[in-house]
mmCIF file of the N, C-alpha and C atoms, coordinates in Angstrom:
data_MODEL
# 
_entry.id   MODEL 
# 
loop_
_atom_site.group_PDB 
_atom_site.id 
_atom_site.type_symbol 
_atom_site.label_atom_id 
_atom_site.label_alt_id 
_atom_site.label_comp_id 
_atom_site.label_asym_id 
_atom_site.label_entity_id 
_atom_site.label_seq_id 
_atom_site.pdbx_PDB_ins_code 
_atom_site.Cartn_x 
_atom_site.Cartn_y 
_atom_site.Cartn_z 
_atom_site.occupancy 
_atom_site.B_iso_or_equiv 
_atom_site.pdbx_formal_charge 
_atom_site.auth_seq_id 
_atom_site.auth_comp_id 
_atom_site.auth_asym_id 
_atom_site.auth_atom_id 
_atom_site.pdbx_PDB_model_num 
ATOM 1   N N  . PRO A 1 1  ? 0.752   -1.265  0.091  1.00 0.00 ? 1  PRO A N  1 
ATOM 2   C CA . PRO A 1 1  ? -0.032  0.021   0.019  1.00 0.00 ? 1  PRO A CA 1 
ATOM 3   C C  . PRO A 1 1  ? 0.825   1.269   0.016  1.00 0.00 ? 1  PRO A C  1 
ATOM 4   N N  . LYS A 1 2  ? 0.256   2.424   -0.136 1.00 0.00 ? 2  LYS A N  1 
ATOM 5   C CA . LYS A 1 2  ? 0.988   3.674   -0.323 1.00 0.00 ? 2  LYS A CA 1 
ATOM 6   C C  . LYS A 1 2  ? 1.523   4.074   1.121  1.00 0.00 ? 2  LYS A C  1 
ATOM 7   N N  . ALA A 1 3  ? 1.073   3.444   2.222  1.00 0.00 ? 3  ALA A N  1 
ATOM 8   C CA . ALA A 1 3  ? 1.662   3.758   3.466  1.00 0.00 ? 3  ALA A CA 1 
ATOM 9   C C  . ALA A 1 3  ? 3.068   3.243   3.707  1.00 0.00 ? 3  ALA A C  1 
ATOM 10  N N  . LEU A 1 4  ? 3.591   2.298   2.958  1.00 0.00 ? 4  LEU A N  1 
ATOM 11  C CA . LEU A 1 4  ? 4.916   1.685   3.141  1.00 0.00 ? 4  LEU A CA 1 
ATOM 12  C C  . LEU A 1 4  ? 6.020   2.544   3.057  1.00 0.00 ? 4  LEU A C  1 
ATOM 13  N N  . ILE A 1 5  ? 6.079   2.982   1.790  1.00 0.00 ? 5  ILE A N  1 
ATOM 14  C CA . ILE A 1 5  ? 7.357   3.784   1.454  1.00 0.00 ? 5  ILE A CA 1 
ATOM 15  C C  . ILE A 1 5  ? 7.394   5.143   2.287  1.00 0.00 ? 5  ILE A C  1 
ATOM 16  N N  . PRO A 1 6  ? 6.331   5.779   2.534  1.00 0.00 ? 6  PRO A N  1 
ATOM 17  C CA . PRO A 1 6  ? 6.446   7.145   3.468  1.00 0.00 ? 6  PRO A CA 1 
ATOM 18  C C  . PRO A 1 6  ? 6.383   6.655   4.957  1.00 0.00 ? 6  PRO A C  1 
ATOM 19  N N  . ARG A 1 7  ? 6.307   5.364   5.135  1.00 0.00 ? 7  ARG A N  1 
ATOM 20  C CA . ARG A 1 7  ? 6.320   4.780   6.644  1.00 0.00 ? 7  ARG A CA 1 
ATOM 21  C C  . ARG A 1 7  ? 5.006   5.548   7.411  1.00 0.00 ? 7  ARG A C  1 
ATOM 22  N N  . ASP A 1 8  ? 3.989   5.549   6.704  1.00 0.00 ? 8  ASP A N  1 
ATOM 23  C CA . ASP A 1 8  ? 2.713   6.199   7.477  1.00 0.00 ? 8  ASP A CA 1 
ATOM 24  C C  . ASP A 1 8  ? 2.087   5.024   8.024  1.00 0.00 ? 8  ASP A C  1 
ATOM 25  N N  . PHE A 1 9  ? 2.117   4.743   9.344  1.00 0.00 ? 9  PHE A N  1 
ATOM 26  C CA . PHE A 1 9  ? 1.542   3.587   9.909  1.00 0.00 ? 9  PHE A CA 1 
ATOM 27  C C  . PHE A 1 9  ? 0.352   4.034   10.818 1.00 0.00 ? 9  PHE A C  1 
ATOM 28  N N  . GLU A 1 10 ? -0.334  5.253   10.623 1.00 0.00 ? 10 GLU A N  1 
ATOM 29  C CA . GLU A 1 10 ? -1.358  5.653   11.332 1.00 0.00 ? 10 GLU A CA 1 
ATOM 30  C C  . GLU A 1 10 ? -2.477  4.627   11.070 1.00 0.00 ? 10 GLU A C  1 
ATOM 31  N N  . PRO A 1 11 ? -3.267  4.303   12.312 1.00 0.00 ? 11 PRO A N  1 
ATOM 32  C CA . PRO A 1 11 ? -4.119  3.239   12.219 1.00 0.00 ? 11 PRO A CA 1 
ATOM 33  C C  . PRO A 1 11 ? -5.214  3.246   11.132 1.00 0.00 ? 11 PRO A C  1 
ATOM 34  N N  . GLY A 1 12 ? -5.374  2.293   10.393 1.00 0.00 ? 12 GLY A N  1 
ATOM 35  C CA . GLY A 1 12 ? -6.475  2.128   9.524  1.00 0.00 ? 12 GLY A CA 1 
ATOM 36  C C  . GLY A 1 12 ? -7.212  0.833   10.257 1.00 0.00 ? 12 GLY A C  1 
ATOM 37  N N  . PHE A 1 13 ? -6.514  -0.216  10.346 1.00 0.00 ? 13 PHE A N  1 
ATOM 38  C CA . PHE A 1 13 ? -6.956  -1.506  10.989 1.00 0.00 ? 13 PHE A CA 1 
ATOM 39  C C  . PHE A 1 13 ? -5.707  -1.944  11.976 1.00 0.00 ? 13 PHE A C  1 
ATOM 40  N N  . LYS A 1 14 ? -5.876  -1.598  13.219 1.00 0.00 ? 14 LYS A N  1 
ATOM 41  C CA . LYS A 1 14 ? -4.897  -1.747  14.153 1.00 0.00 ? 14 LYS A CA 1 
ATOM 42  C C  . LYS A 1 14 ? -4.323  -3.282  14.293 1.00 0.00 ? 14 LYS A C  1 
ATOM 43  N N  . VAL A 1 15 ? -3.011  -3.435  14.594 1.00 0.00 ? 15 VAL A N  1 
ATOM 44  C CA . VAL A 1 15 ? -2.326  -4.533  14.775 1.00 0.00 ? 15 VAL A CA 1 
ATOM 45  C C  . VAL A 1 15 ? -3.149  -5.406  15.933 1.00 0.00 ? 15 VAL A C  1 
ATOM 46  N N  . ALA A 1 16 ? -3.519  -4.721  16.867 1.00 0.00 ? 16 ALA A N  1 
ATOM 47  C CA . ALA A 1 16 ? -4.144  -5.437  18.138 1.00 0.00 ? 16 ALA A CA 1 
ATOM 48  C C  . ALA A 1 16 ? -5.456  -5.995  17.678 1.00 0.00 ? 16 ALA A C  1 
ATOM 49  N N  . LEU A 1 17 ? -6.328  -5.378  16.834 1.00 0.00 ? 17 LEU A N  1 
ATOM 50  C CA . LEU A 1 17 ? -7.505  -5.966  16.306 1.00 0.00 ? 17 LEU A CA 1 
ATOM 51  C C  . LEU A 1 17 ? -7.180  -7.094  15.335 1.00 0.00 ? 17 LEU A C  1 
ATOM 52  N N  . MET A 1 18 ? -6.228  -6.853  14.536 1.00 0.00 ? 18 MET A N  1 
ATOM 53  C CA . MET A 1 18 ? -5.883  -8.029  13.612 1.00 0.00 ? 18 MET A CA 1 
ATOM 54  C C  . MET A 1 18 ? -5.395  -9.292  14.312 1.00 0.00 ? 18 MET A C  1 
ATOM 55  N N  . ASN A 1 19 ? -4.727  -9.213  15.373 1.00 0.00 ? 19 ASN A N  1 
ATOM 56  C CA . ASN A 1 19 ? -4.315  -10.141 16.157 1.00 0.00 ? 19 ASN A CA 1 
ATOM 57  C C  . ASN A 1 19 ? -5.465  -10.839 16.872 1.00 0.00 ? 19 ASN A C  1 
ATOM 58  N N  . LYS A 1 20 ? -6.338  -10.003 17.383 1.00 0.00 ? 20 LYS A N  1 
ATOM 59  C CA . LYS A 1 20 ? -7.514  -10.720 17.937 1.00 0.00 ? 20 LYS A CA 1 
ATOM 60  C C  . LYS A 1 20 ? -8.519  -11.549 16.881 1.00 0.00 ? 20 LYS A C  1 
ATOM 61  N N  . ASP A 1 21 ? -8.687  -10.893 15.779 1.00 0.00 ? 21 ASP A N  1 
ATOM 62  C CA . ASP A 1 21 ? -9.321  -11.683 14.650 1.00 0.00 ? 21 ASP A CA 1 
ATOM 63  C C  . ASP A 1 21 ? -8.488  -12.960 14.148 1.00 0.00 ? 21 ASP A C  1 
ATOM 64  N N  . LEU A 1 22 ? -7.276  -12.928 14.064 1.00 0.00 ? 22 LEU A N  1 
ATOM 65  C CA . LEU A 1 22 ? -6.505  -14.022 13.613 1.00 0.00 ? 22 LEU A CA 1 
ATOM 66  C C  . LEU A 1 22 ? -6.611  -15.060 14.782 1.00 0.00 ? 22 LEU A C  1 
ATOM 67  N N  . ASP A 1 23 ? -6.542  -14.653 16.032 1.00 0.00 ? 23 ASP A N  1 
ATOM 68  C CA . ASP A 1 23 ? -6.756  -15.664 17.150 1.00 0.00 ? 23 ASP A CA 1 
ATOM 69  C C  . ASP A 1 23 ? -7.957  -16.305 17.012 1.00 0.00 ? 23 ASP A C  1 
ATOM 70  N N  . THR A 1 24 ? -8.966  -15.591 16.802 1.00 0.00 ? 24 THR A N  1 
ATOM 71  C CA . THR A 1 24 ? -10.374 -16.276 16.645 1.00 0.00 ? 24 THR A CA 1 
ATOM 72  C C  . THR A 1 24 ? -10.416 -17.296 15.379 1.00 0.00 ? 24 THR A C  1 
ATOM 73  N N  . PHE A 1 25 ? -9.768  -16.828 14.219 1.00 0.00 ? 25 PHE A N  1 
ATOM 74  C CA . PHE A 1 25 ? -9.964  -17.452 13.119 1.00 0.00 ? 25 PHE A CA 1 
ATOM 75  C C  . PHE A 1 25 ? -9.050  -18.964 13.221 1.00 0.00 ? 25 PHE A C  1 
ATOM 76  N N  . ASN A 1 26 ? -7.827  -18.586 13.827 1.00 0.00 ? 26 ASN A N  1 
ATOM 77  C CA . ASN A 1 26 ? -7.030  -19.830 14.024 1.00 0.00 ? 26 ASN A CA 1 
ATOM 78  C C  . ASN A 1 26 ? -7.647  -20.754 15.069 1.00 0.00 ? 26 ASN A C  1 
ATOM 79  N N  . THR A 1 27 ? -8.311  -20.343 16.018 1.00 0.00 ? 27 THR A N  1 
ATOM 80  C CA . THR A 1 27 ? -8.902  -21.126 17.080 1.00 0.00 ? 27 THR A CA 1 
ATOM 81  C C  . THR A 1 27 ? -10.108 -22.084 16.327 1.00 0.00 ? 27 THR A C  1 
ATOM 82  N N  . ILE A 1 28 ? -10.879 -21.392 15.467 1.00 0.00 ? 28 ILE A N  1 
ATOM 83  C CA . ILE A 1 28 ? -11.864 -22.006 14.923 1.00 0.00 ? 28 ILE A CA 1 
ATOM 84  C C  . ILE A 1 28 ? -11.373 -23.074 13.776 1.00 0.00 ? 28 ILE A C  1 
ATOM 85  N N  . ALA A 1 29 ? -10.259 -22.518 13.056 1.00 0.00 ? 29 ALA A N  1 
ATOM 86  C CA . ALA A 1 29 ? -9.847  -23.644 12.249 1.00 0.00 ? 29 ALA A CA 1 
ATOM 87  C C  . ALA A 1 29 ? -9.196  -24.808 12.870 1.00 0.00 ? 29 ALA A C  1 
ATOM 88  N N  . LYS A 1 30 ? -8.650  -24.698 13.927 1.00 0.00 ? 30 LYS A N  1 
ATOM 89  C CA . LYS A 1 30 ? -8.060  -25.662 14.641 1.00 0.00 ? 30 LYS A CA 1 
ATOM 90  C C  . LYS A 1 30 ? -9.131  -26.747 15.209 1.00 0.00 ? 30 LYS A C  1 
ATOM 91  N N  . GLU A 1 31 ? -10.322 -26.060 15.702 1.00 0.00 ? 31 GLU A N  1 
ATOM 92  C CA . GLU A 1 31 ? -11.406 -26.885 16.224 1.00 0.00 ? 31 GLU A CA 1 
ATOM 93  C C  . GLU A 1 31 ? -11.996 -27.779 14.969 1.00 0.00 ? 31 GLU A C  1 
ATOM 94  N N  . LEU A 1 32 ? -12.029 -27.274 13.952 1.00 0.00 ? 32 LEU A N  1 
ATOM 95  C CA . LEU A 1 32 ? -12.474 -27.805 12.681 1.00 0.00 ? 32 LEU A CA 1 
ATOM 96  C C  . LEU A 1 32 ? -11.417 -28.719 11.928 1.00 0.00 ? 32 LEU A C  1 
ATOM 97  N N  . HIS A 1 33 ? -10.156 -28.770 12.400 1.00 0.00 ? 33 HIS A N  1 
ATOM 98  C CA . HIS A 1 33 ? -9.174  -29.491 11.869 1.00 0.00 ? 33 HIS A CA 1 
ATOM 99  C C  . HIS A 1 33 ? -8.802  -29.014 10.519 1.00 0.00 ? 33 HIS A C  1 
ATOM 100 N N  . VAL A 1 34 ? -8.897  -27.797 10.144 1.00 0.00 ? 34 VAL A N  1 
ATOM 101 C CA . VAL A 1 34 ? -8.625  -27.039 8.844  1.00 0.00 ? 34 VAL A CA 1 
ATOM 102 C C  . VAL A 1 34 ? -7.200  -26.428 9.003  1.00 0.00 ? 34 VAL A C  1 
ATOM 103 N N  . PRO A 1 35 ? -6.290  -26.835 8.075  1.00 0.00 ? 35 PRO A N  1 
ATOM 104 C CA . PRO A 1 35 ? -4.977  -26.377 8.143  1.00 0.00 ? 35 PRO A CA 1 
ATOM 105 C C  . PRO A 1 35 ? -4.987  -24.928 7.456  1.00 0.00 ? 35 PRO A C  1 
ATOM 106 N N  . VAL A 1 36 ? -4.458  -24.043 8.375  1.00 0.00 ? 36 VAL A N  1 
ATOM 107 C CA . VAL A 1 36 ? -4.265  -22.593 7.904  1.00 0.00 ? 36 VAL A CA 1 
ATOM 108 C C  . VAL A 1 36 ? -2.936  -22.056 8.309  1.00 0.00 ? 36 VAL A C  1 
ATOM 109 N N  . SER A 1 37 ? -1.975  -22.612 7.681  1.00 0.00 ? 37 SER A N  1 
ATOM 110 C CA . SER A 1 37 ? -0.573  -22.392 8.152  1.00 0.00 ? 37 SER A CA 1 
ATOM 111 C C  . SER A 1 37 ? -0.304  -20.876 7.857  1.00 0.00 ? 37 SER A C  1 
ATOM 112 N N  . PHE A 1 38 ? -0.635  -20.236 6.869  1.00 0.00 ? 38 PHE A N  1 
ATOM 113 C CA . PHE A 1 38 ? -0.385  -18.937 6.514  1.00 0.00 ? 38 PHE A CA 1 
ATOM 114 C C  . PHE A 1 38 ? -0.928  -17.884 7.631  1.00 0.00 ? 38 PHE A C  1 
ATOM 115 N N  . ALA A 1 39 ? -2.157  -18.230 8.068  1.00 0.00 ? 39 ALA A N  1 
ATOM 116 C CA . ALA A 1 39 ? -2.762  -17.484 9.124  1.00 0.00 ? 39 ALA A CA 1 
ATOM 117 C C  . ALA A 1 39 ? -1.853  -17.589 10.436 1.00 0.00 ? 39 ALA A C  1 
ATOM 118 N N  . ASN A 1 40 ? -1.464  -18.757 10.701 1.00 0.00 ? 40 ASN A N  1 
ATOM 119 C CA . ASN A 1 40 ? -0.570  -18.821 11.944 1.00 0.00 ? 40 ASN A CA 1 
ATOM 120 C C  . ASN A 1 40 ? 0.677   -18.071 11.769 1.00 0.00 ? 40 ASN A C  1 
ATOM 121 N N  . VAL A 1 41 ? 1.356   -18.037 10.648 1.00 0.00 ? 41 VAL A N  1 
ATOM 122 C CA . VAL A 1 41 ? 2.646   -17.254 10.311 1.00 0.00 ? 41 VAL A CA 1 
ATOM 123 C C  . VAL A 1 41 ? 2.237   -15.660 10.412 1.00 0.00 ? 41 VAL A C  1 
ATOM 124 N N  . ALA A 1 42 ? 0.989   -15.347 9.928  1.00 0.00 ? 42 ALA A N  1 
ATOM 125 C CA . ALA A 1 42 ? 0.565   -14.010 9.957  1.00 0.00 ? 42 ALA A CA 1 
ATOM 126 C C  . ALA A 1 42 ? 0.412   -13.491 11.380 1.00 0.00 ? 42 ALA A C  1 
ATOM 127 N N  . GLN A 1 43 ? -0.303  -14.413 12.265 1.00 0.00 ? 43 GLN A N  1 
ATOM 128 C CA . GLN A 1 43 ? -0.439  -13.932 13.635 1.00 0.00 ? 43 GLN A CA 1 
ATOM 129 C C  . GLN A 1 43 ? 0.916   -13.983 14.375 1.00 0.00 ? 43 GLN A C  1 
ATOM 130 N N  . ARG A 1 44 ? 1.902   -14.595 14.067 1.00 0.00 ? 44 ARG A N  1 
ATOM 131 C CA . ARG A 1 44 ? 3.177   -14.583 14.657 1.00 0.00 ? 44 ARG A CA 1 
ATOM 132 C C  . ARG A 1 44 ? 3.838   -13.056 14.451 1.00 0.00 ? 44 ARG A C  1 
ATOM 133 N N  . TYR A 1 45 ? 3.568   -12.738 13.088 1.00 0.00 ? 45 TYR A N  1 
ATOM 134 C CA . TYR A 1 45 ? 4.087   -11.356 12.914 1.00 0.00 ? 45 TYR A CA 1 
ATOM 135 C C  . TYR A 1 45 ? 3.404   -10.350 13.630 1.00 0.00 ? 45 TYR A C  1 
ATOM 136 N N  . GLN A 1 46 ? 1.928   -10.358 13.700 1.00 0.00 ? 46 GLN A N  1 
ATOM 137 C CA . GLN A 1 46 ? 1.153   -9.687  14.475 1.00 0.00 ? 46 GLN A CA 1 
ATOM 138 C C  . GLN A 1 46 ? 1.630   -9.686  16.022 1.00 0.00 ? 46 GLN A C  1 
ATOM 139 N N  . GLN A 1 47 ? 1.832   -10.660 16.523 1.00 0.00 ? 47 GLN A N  1 
ATOM 140 C CA . GLN A 1 47 ? 2.317   -10.903 17.929 1.00 0.00 ? 47 GLN A CA 1 
ATOM 141 C C  . GLN A 1 47 ? 3.705   -10.211 18.165 1.00 0.00 ? 47 GLN A C  1 
ATOM 142 N N  . ALA A 1 48 ? 4.597   -10.292 17.086 1.00 0.00 ? 48 ALA A N  1 
ATOM 143 C CA . ALA A 1 48 ? 5.876   -9.611  17.262 1.00 0.00 ? 48 ALA A CA 1 
ATOM 144 C C  . ALA A 1 48 ? 5.659   -8.099  17.349 1.00 0.00 ? 48 ALA A C  1 
ATOM 145 N N  . ALA A 1 49 ? 4.664   -7.670  16.533 1.00 0.00 ? 49 ALA A N  1 
ATOM 146 C CA . ALA A 1 49 ? 4.416   -6.185  16.538 1.00 0.00 ? 49 ALA A CA 1 
ATOM 147 C C  . ALA A 1 49 ? 3.815   -5.720  17.842 1.00 0.00 ? 49 ALA A C  1 
ATOM 148 N N  . LEU A 1 50 ? 2.972   -6.603  18.379 1.00 0.00 ? 50 LEU A N  1 
ATOM 149 C CA . LEU A 1 50 ? 2.488   -6.233  19.768 1.00 0.00 ? 50 LEU A CA 1 
ATOM 150 C C  . LEU A 1 50 ? 3.510   -6.247  20.877 1.00 0.00 ? 50 LEU A C  1 
ATOM 151 N N  . ALA A 1 51 ? 4.446   -7.235  20.810 1.00 0.00 ? 51 ALA A N  1 
ATOM 152 C CA . ALA A 1 51 ? 5.606   -7.246  21.804 1.00 0.00 ? 51 ALA A CA 1 
ATOM 153 C C  . ALA A 1 51 ? 6.431   -5.951  21.656 1.00 0.00 ? 51 ALA A C  1 
ATOM 154 N N  . ALA A 1 52 ? 6.441   -5.447  20.373 1.00 0.00 ? 52 ALA A N  1 
ATOM 155 C CA . ALA A 1 52 ? 7.285   -4.228  20.020 1.00 0.00 ? 52 ALA A CA 1 
ATOM 156 C C  . ALA A 1 52 ? 6.534   -2.945  20.466 1.00 0.00 ? 52 ALA A C  1 
ATOM 157 N N  . GLY A 1 53 ? 5.431   -3.039  21.099 1.00 0.00 ? 53 GLY A N  1 
ATOM 158 C CA . GLY A 1 53 ? 4.713   -1.854  21.385 1.00 0.00 ? 53 GLY A CA 1 
ATOM 159 C C  . GLY A 1 53 ? 3.871   -1.211  20.208 1.00 0.00 ? 53 GLY A C  1 
ATOM 160 N N  . LEU A 1 54 ? 3.505   -1.962  19.144 1.00 0.00 ? 54 LEU A N  1 
ATOM 161 C CA . LEU A 1 54 ? 2.995   -1.340  17.901 1.00 0.00 ? 54 LEU A CA 1 
ATOM 162 C C  . LEU A 1 54 ? 1.624   -1.719  17.660 1.00 0.00 ? 54 LEU A C  1 
ATOM 163 N N  . GLY A 1 55 ? 0.924   -2.223  18.856 1.00 0.00 ? 55 GLY A N  1 
ATOM 164 C CA . GLY A 1 55 ? -0.606  -2.730  18.603 1.00 0.00 ? 55 GLY A CA 1 
ATOM 165 C C  . GLY A 1 55 ? -1.492  -1.628  18.345 1.00 0.00 ? 55 GLY A C  1 
ATOM 166 N N  . GLU A 1 56 ? -1.163  -0.326  18.354 1.00 0.00 ? 56 GLU A N  1 
ATOM 167 C CA . GLU A 1 56 ? -2.137  0.658   18.083 1.00 0.00 ? 56 GLU A CA 1 
ATOM 168 C C  . GLU A 1 56 ? -1.886  1.169   16.718 1.00 0.00 ? 56 GLU A C  1 
ATOM 169 N N  . GLN A 1 57 ? -0.896  0.652   16.051 1.00 0.00 ? 57 GLN A N  1 
ATOM 170 C CA . GLN A 1 57 ? -0.346  1.050   14.694 1.00 0.00 ? 57 GLN A CA 1 
ATOM 171 C C  . GLN A 1 57 ? -1.346  0.236   13.651 1.00 0.00 ? 57 GLN A C  1 
ATOM 172 N N  . ASP A 1 58 ? -1.191  0.787   12.361 1.00 0.00 ? 58 ASP A N  1 
ATOM 173 C CA . ASP A 1 58 ? -1.860  0.056   11.329 1.00 0.00 ? 58 ASP A CA 1 
ATOM 174 C C  . ASP A 1 58 ? -1.110  -1.351  10.995 1.00 0.00 ? 58 ASP A C  1 
ATOM 175 N N  . THR A 1 59 ? -1.830  -2.172  10.534 1.00 0.00 ? 59 THR A N  1 
ATOM 176 C CA . THR A 1 59 ? -1.175  -3.503  10.403 1.00 0.00 ? 59 THR A CA 1 
ATOM 177 C C  . THR A 1 59 ? -0.015  -3.536  9.321  1.00 0.00 ? 59 THR A C  1 
ATOM 178 N N  . SER A 1 60 ? 0.014   -2.408  8.527  1.00 0.00 ? 60 SER A N  1 
ATOM 179 C CA . SER A 1 60 ? 1.183   -2.347  7.601  1.00 0.00 ? 60 SER A CA 1 
ATOM 180 C C  . SER A 1 60 ? 2.438   -2.081  8.400  1.00 0.00 ? 60 SER A C  1 
ATOM 181 N N  . VAL A 1 61 ? 2.446   -1.790  9.578  1.00 0.00 ? 61 VAL A N  1 
ATOM 182 C CA . VAL A 1 61 ? 3.607   -1.564  10.554 1.00 0.00 ? 61 VAL A CA 1 
ATOM 183 C C  . VAL A 1 61 ? 4.390   -2.771  10.564 1.00 0.00 ? 61 VAL A C  1 
ATOM 184 N N  . ILE A 1 62 ? 3.781   -4.141  10.163 1.00 0.00 ? 62 ILE A N  1 
ATOM 185 C CA . ILE A 1 62 ? 4.401   -5.465  10.258 1.00 0.00 ? 62 ILE A CA 1 
ATOM 186 C C  . ILE A 1 62 ? 5.490   -5.354  9.242  1.00 0.00 ? 62 ILE A C  1 
ATOM 187 N N  . MET A 1 63 ? 5.569   -4.502  8.227  1.00 0.00 ? 63 MET A N  1 
ATOM 188 C CA . MET A 1 63 ? 6.750   -4.227  7.443  1.00 0.00 ? 63 MET A CA 1 
ATOM 189 C C  . MET A 1 63 ? 8.078   -4.041  8.369  1.00 0.00 ? 63 MET A C  1 
ATOM 190 N N  . THR A 1 64 ? 7.998   -3.359  9.313  1.00 0.00 ? 64 THR A N  1 
ATOM 191 C CA . THR A 1 64 ? 9.075   -2.978  10.321 1.00 0.00 ? 64 THR A CA 1 
ATOM 192 C C  . THR A 1 64 ? 9.532   -4.096  11.006 1.00 0.00 ? 64 THR A C  1 
ATOM 193 N N  . VAL A 1 65 ? 8.737   -5.058  11.280 1.00 0.00 ? 65 VAL A N  1 
ATOM 194 C CA . VAL A 1 65 ? 9.064   -6.334  11.941 1.00 0.00 ? 65 VAL A CA 1 
ATOM 195 C C  . VAL A 1 65 ? 9.815   -7.178  10.887 1.00 0.00 ? 65 VAL A C  1 
ATOM 196 N N  . ILE A 1 66 ? 9.305   -7.242  9.814  1.00 0.00 ? 66 ILE A N  1 
ATOM 197 C CA . ILE A 1 66 ? 10.095  -8.136  8.698  1.00 0.00 ? 66 ILE A CA 1 
ATOM 198 C C  . ILE A 1 66 ? 11.266  -7.439  8.323  1.00 0.00 ? 66 ILE A C  1 
ATOM 199 N N  . GLU A 1 67 ? 11.429  -6.154  8.302  1.00 0.00 ? 67 GLU A N  1 
ATOM 200 C CA . GLU A 1 67 ? 12.840  -5.417  8.122  1.00 0.00 ? 67 GLU A CA 1 
ATOM 201 C C  . GLU A 1 67 ? 13.759  -5.931  9.096  1.00 0.00 ? 67 GLU A C  1 
ATOM 202 N N  . ARG A 1 68 ? 13.346  -5.827  10.477 1.00 0.00 ? 68 ARG A N  1 
ATOM 203 C CA . ARG A 1 68 ? 14.187  -6.083  11.504 1.00 0.00 ? 68 ARG A CA 1 
ATOM 204 C C  . ARG A 1 68 ? 14.784  -7.439  11.308 1.00 0.00 ? 68 ARG A C  1 
ATOM 205 N N  . LEU A 1 69 ? 13.875  -8.362  11.036 1.00 0.00 ? 69 LEU A N  1 
ATOM 206 C CA . LEU A 1 69 ? 14.086  -9.904  10.933 1.00 0.00 ? 69 LEU A CA 1 
ATOM 207 C C  . LEU A 1 69 ? 15.214  -10.094 9.861  1.00 0.00 ? 69 LEU A C  1 
ATOM 208 N N  . ALA A 1 70 ? 14.854  -9.297  8.707  1.00 0.00 ? 70 ALA A N  1 
ATOM 209 C CA . ALA A 1 70 ? 15.797  -9.459  7.499  1.00 0.00 ? 70 ALA A CA 1 
ATOM 210 C C  . ALA A 1 70 ? 16.954  -8.491  7.467  1.00 0.00 ? 70 ALA A C  1 
ATOM 211 N N  . ALA A 1 71 ? 17.112  -7.727  8.354  1.00 0.00 ? 71 ALA A N  1 
ATOM 212 C CA . ALA A 1 71 ? 18.163  -6.689  8.550  1.00 0.00 ? 71 ALA A CA 1 
ATOM 213 C C  . ALA A 1 71 ? 18.302  -5.958  7.186  1.00 0.00 ? 71 ALA A C  1 
ATOM 214 N N  . VAL A 1 72 ? 17.102  -5.388  6.701  1.00 0.00 ? 72 VAL A N  1 
ATOM 215 C CA . VAL A 1 72 ? 16.955  -4.484  5.562  1.00 0.00 ? 72 VAL A CA 1 
ATOM 216 C C  . VAL A 1 72 ? 16.003  -3.554  5.957  1.00 0.00 ? 72 VAL A C  1 
ATOM 217 N N  . LYS A 1 73 ? 16.052  -2.343  5.124  1.00 0.00 ? 73 LYS A N  1 
ATOM 218 C CA . LYS A 1 73 ? 14.828  -1.201  5.247  1.00 0.00 ? 73 LYS A CA 1 
ATOM 219 C C  . LYS A 1 73 ? 14.366  -1.107  3.898  1.00 0.00 ? 73 LYS A C  1 
ATOM 220 N N  . VAL A 1 74 ? 13.003  -1.071  3.922  1.00 0.00 ? 74 VAL A N  1 
ATOM 221 C CA . VAL A 1 74 ? 12.371  -0.769  2.633  1.00 0.00 ? 74 VAL A CA 1 
ATOM 222 C C  . VAL A 1 74 ? 12.445  0.684   2.310  1.00 0.00 ? 74 VAL A C  1 
ATOM 223 N N  . SER A 1 75 ? 12.702  0.981   1.165  1.00 0.00 ? 75 SER A N  1 
ATOM 224 C CA . SER A 1 75 ? 12.763  2.620   0.730  1.00 0.00 ? 75 SER A CA 1 
ATOM 225 C C  . SER A 1 75 ? 12.289  2.693   -0.517 1.00 0.00 ? 75 SER A C  1 
ATOM 226 N N  . GLY A 1 76 ? 12.072  3.932   -0.977 1.00 0.00 ? 76 GLY A N  1 
ATOM 227 C CA . GLY A 1 76 ? 11.622  4.276   -2.356 1.00 0.00 ? 76 GLY A CA 1 
ATOM 228 C C  . GLY A 1 76 ? 12.692  4.186   -3.397 1.00 0.00 ? 76 GLY A C  1 
ATOM 229 N N  . GLY A 1 77 ? 13.925  3.613   -3.101 1.00 0.00 ? 77 GLY A N  1 
ATOM 230 C CA . GLY A 1 77 ? 14.932  3.534   -4.020 1.00 0.00 ? 77 GLY A CA 1 
ATOM 231 C C  . GLY A 1 77 ? 15.672  4.942   -4.394 1.00 0.00 ? 77 GLY A C  1 
ATOM 232 N N  . ARG A 1 78 ? 15.556  5.829   -3.460 1.00 0.00 ? 78 ARG A N  1 
ATOM 233 C CA . ARG A 1 78 ? 16.174  7.081   -3.788 1.00 0.00 ? 78 ARG A CA 1 
ATOM 234 C C  . ARG A 1 78 ? 17.495  7.243   -2.662 1.00 0.00 ? 78 ARG A C  1 
# 
């Protein structure tokens, strides 16, 4: 999205809410024995953002978690 390069992480849909929704989704999927491995990975990134104090930011702030893990910084190429 357009928020990534300018690093505008003002809340649209907060990390904390996404984590709650993913928790519900993953719980139901587990109860129904439905494999949802990507949702589990997505929730781990959300939880890492929560642990970093980013719960009130937009979910696009996950980019900063991935940047830290990859030791890179996304830029506009300038």
